[in-house]
N, C-alpha and C positions, 0 to 999 in steps of 0.2 A: 714305535708308538710314542707320540708326544702328547703329554697330559697337562691340562690346565686344572690346577687344584683350586676349588672354591671353598673357603673356610680353612683356617689353620689351627683348629683346636686339636684335641687328642686324635680324632680320626684323620683329619687332614695331615697331621704330622706322621701318622703311621703310614698313610698312603705314600707320602713323600719318601719315607725311609725304605719302604718295601718295593718301590717302583722298579729299581734296577733288576730285581729277581724276575720280573715279568717282561724284560726287554724294553722298558719304558724310560723315557727321560722327562723331566719336568720343564714344561714350556714357560710356566709362570705360576705364581700363587696370588690369589686375591683374598685378602682377609677383611675383617670387619672395619678396618681403618681406611680401606682403599677408596671409599666414596661410591655413591649410588650408580655411576656410569662407568665404573672402572673396567668392566668387561668389554663394553663397546669401545672404549677409548684406549685400551691397553695395547702395547706393542709386544706381542708374545711370539711373533713369527708363526710358523705353521703349527696348528693344533689339530690333532686327530680326534680327541675326545676330552670333555671336561668331566670331573668328578666333583659332585656337590655334596659336601657335608657341612652345610651352614645352619641357618635357623629357618623355621617354617615361613616367617614373614619375608625372607629373602628369596625364596624360590620363585614367586611370581615376578620378582624384579630381575632375577638372573636369567631365567629361561628365555624371555623375549630378546635379551641382548645376545645370548648365544645363538638364537635363531637368526638374528640379523647377520651374524658372521658365518652362518652355516656350520656351526660346531655341534656335533652330537654330544649328549650328556647322560651320565649315570647319576641318578639322584638317590642319595641315601638319607636325605633329610625327611623327617616325618612331621605330620600335623598340618600340612598345607592342602589336604585333599579337597577342601571346599573350593579351591581354585583349579582343581584338576581339569574340569571340562574346558575352561578357558585356555589352560596351558596345552591341552591336547590340540585345540584349534590352532594355536600359535605354531606348534610343532608341525602340524599337518600342512599348513600354508607355506612354511619354510622348507618342508621336505627333509627335516633333520631326523635323526634317530634318537629316541629317548628310552632309557631303561630305568624305571622307577620301582623301588622295593622298600618294604619296611624292615627287611632283614637280608643281609648279603651272605650269611653263612650258607655254604653249599649244602652242608648236612641238614640245616633247618629246612631248606627248600625241598629236600627229599622227604624229611619228616612230615612236611605238610601233605605230601601225596599219600604217605602211610596213614596219617590221621584221617584223611578223607575216605580212604578205603576201609578203615576200621569203622568209621561212622556209617558208611554205606551198608556194610555187612551186619551191623548191629541195629540199624534203623527199624527193622521189622520185629525185633525182640523187645516187646514193651516193658519187660521187667528191668531193663538196663537204663539207668540214668547216666548223664554225662557231666563232666566238669573240665575246666581248664584253669590252671594256676600258673602265674608267671612270677618270678623272683628276680629283682635287679638291684643294683647299687642305689644308695639313698639319694643320689643326685639326679636320677632319672625322673623326669617330671610327669610323663604321661603314664597313667595307670587306669585300666589295663594297658599293656604294651600294644603297639601297632601289630606286632607279630601275634599276640594272643587274639586280637580282633580278627586278623586274617585267618587264623586257625578256626575260630568260631564260624566265620562266614563260609569257609570251605566245608566244614562239617555239615552246616545247614544245607548248603547247595548240594551236598552228596546225598541228602534225603533224611537226615536226622531231624525230625520235626519236633521232638520233645525239647523242653528247656535245657539249655547248656549253661550251668553255673560258671561264671568267670570271676576269679579273684586274683589279687596281687599282693606281693610283699615288696617293700622297699627298705633295705637295710644294708649296712656295711658297704662292701666294695664288690659285690657279686656282679660279674659281667653279664650273666643272664641264664636262667633256667626256665624251661617251659615243660609242663606236664599236662597231658590229656589223659582222662580216665573215664572208665565206664564201670558202673557198679550195679549189681543185682543183689537179691537177698542172700545169695550163697557164694558169690565170687566177685572178684574185682580184676579189671584189666587196667594197667597204668603204663603209659609210654612217656619217656622223658628224654629231652634233649638239653644238654648242658654245654655252655660255652666256658672254656677254661682261660681264654685269652682274647681280648678285644681285637687283636690282630686278625682274627678270623674274618671280621667284617671288612677290614681293609683289603685282605687278600681276595675275598669274594668280589669286592668292587673292582679290583684290578682285573680279575678274570672277566667280569662283565664288560669292562671298558675294552678289553682286547676283542671280545666277541662282537661288540657294538660297532667297531670301526667299519665304515663303509655301508652300514645298514640304514634303512629309512623306515620310519614307523614308530609306534609306541609299544614297548615290550615289558614283560615281567621277568623276574628271575626264573619262574616256572617255565616260561617259554624257552629261556636260555638252557636250563637244565635238561629239558626234554629234547631240545634241538641238539645238544651235545651228545645225548644218549643215542639219538638217531644216527 
């Protein structure tokens, strides 16, 4: 598997360092200094899949260039969802595969399924209220996190129609903790997922990249996790 890395910050460097463990070699790296048409013009040789950990504004520039070259892409950047409909259209016309996710932790994607099942089973018990809390390092700009929003959306879709309070903490160097909870007058249920090392996101992106090779369409981590289970 030959990978093109887009973005060479903390996550891009982790992907680069961990790639050999997943049978991957790095075809090239495109960083913020490479220029707006670096993907289209770059000489990378054969590329099986790109992994994008850039900035939100870069995704609508990157994906059309990847589509031009027929390169599948794993997108770990968040905050670009206003452009998602247009990017889906670009990917569909080019026939490439795209896997986009707000969180590449395999455990978190199982946690999402557990959260939705808990919400489904508690939806009919009116005495239970619900909340979500996320805690991340002080440099994380979006609050609530994209993962917290995805958890909330999943719980609502599962049938939990009452308000779900969402709050965030940004402090120190925490890689990320998400808690969902349900509270009634006499009891509380709380489920927590904690990341101890940011490498979990790079590892998940590499698993996703390997899964995406040769595929066509727009995918989520949930589809990948459920497909691997099957």
